[in-house]
N, C-alpha and C positions, 0 to 999 in steps of 0.2 A: 504494500500500500504506500503510495507516494506521499500521502498526506502527513505521514509521520517523519519524513525526512527533514532534517534540520535545514532551515533556510539560511544560506550563507551570502545572499545578495548584499545585505547591509554591510557585513564585515568586509566583503570583497570590495564594495564601492568605497568604503571608508579607507581601506588600505591603499587603493588606487589614488584617491584624492589626497591622502597624506603624502604619497610619493610625488604627485603633481605639485603640491604645495612646496615641498622641499626643493624640487627643481625650479620652481618659479622664483625662489629666493636668489638664484644665481644672477638673474637679470629681471628685476621687478618691472622695469619699463617695457621690456619685450620678452616675456617669459618663453623659454624654449618649449617645443612640443615634444611629446613622447609618443612613439609609435605603439600600435596595439601589440606588436611583438615585444617591445620593451616592457610594457605593462603586464603582458602575459608572463614574462620572466619574474617580475616582482610578485605576481599573484600565484606563481607556479601552476599555470593553466595554459590554455591555448588562446591564440589571438582572436579566433572566431568568438569564443566566449566573452572575451574582453570587449569586443565590438558590441555584442548584445548587451553587456552590462552598462556600456556607455550611453546607449540610446536614451534611456529615461533621464540620465544625468544631463545630457545635452538638451533634451526637451524641457527639463526643469530649469535651465539657465545656469547650471553649475559648471558645466564644461563646454568649451568650444572645441569643435572637431573639424579638421580639414582632411579631405580625402586625397588620395593619390600617393604616388611613390614617396614624396617628401612630406606628406601630411602627418597628422598626429593630433593628440589631444593636449589641452592645457586648461587650467582653471579659467572660468569666464569672469570671475571677480576675485578680489583679494581674499585670502584665507581668513582674514579677520572678519569678513562679512558673511561667511558661510557657517551656518550652524549645523550641528550633527543631526538635528531634527529635520532639516531640509534634505540632507543626504539620505536619512532614513526614509522619509516620505517618498522621495524620488525612486529609491531603490526597491522598496517593497510595495509601493502604491497603497491601495486601500486594504491590503490583506491584513486581517486581524491577527493579533498576537496568538490567540488561541481559537480553536474551533470548538463550538459547543456540540455535545452529543445531540443527535436528532431527538426531537420531542417524542415522548412516549405518551400513551394514554394516561390521563390523570387518574391515579387510583388512590392517592392520599395527598396530604398537604405538601409533602416533599415533591412528588412528581408533578403536582399541579403548579408549583411555583419555582422550581429550580431553573427553568429556561430563562425566565425573566431575571432571577437573581444572578445567574451567570452572565447574562447580557450586561447588566449593570456593573458587575465586578470587572468584566473585560473592559468596559468603557473607562472605568476609573483607573485601571491599571495602565491602559493605553495612554491616558492623559498624563499619568505620573511619568511614564517613559518619555513622552514627548517633552514634558517639563524639564527633565534631567538633560535630555539631548539638546533642548533649546537653549540651555544655559551654557553650553560649551561650543566654542567655535573650532573650526578646522585649525586655526593658528594655535589656539590653546592646546589642542590635542597633539599637534606636532611637537610643541614644547614639552608636553608631558611624556611623549614617546622618547624624545631625546634624553630627558631626565632619567627615564628608566634605563636607558642604555649607559648613562654615566654611572648610575649606582651599581649596575651589573658588571662594569669593567673592573678588572683586577687593579689594585693600587700598587 
């Protein structure tokens, strides 16, 4: 059953955008582009999957993409202006965090009310996730990733 497979679109999109943010720092006035092959290496996947991953990020205005032999992707706006909530929404769309079990015939107070309860719980949880992700920018996240690398390095 495919519905139980973990969704890695957000983590993959975030990793790709962190990479694009890091490369953009080299020349903020004219950030270099990264090819789908380069991003595939970063994500340990294939270029075709990367191109599919980029489509909603381009449509959402987070990434600029140019086609062709010398084309590639780069951030469409500064990393300081991109929240993780935007990346999340672009990468997973309206897919809910959880899927509710199909409704069953109401045979008691539990079965009569759990679908509505679960719907409310899911909405509250989704909002909490978006609040946390909305409070972090891509730039903040790149700094945090770099700090993790510094603490992990031997002294």
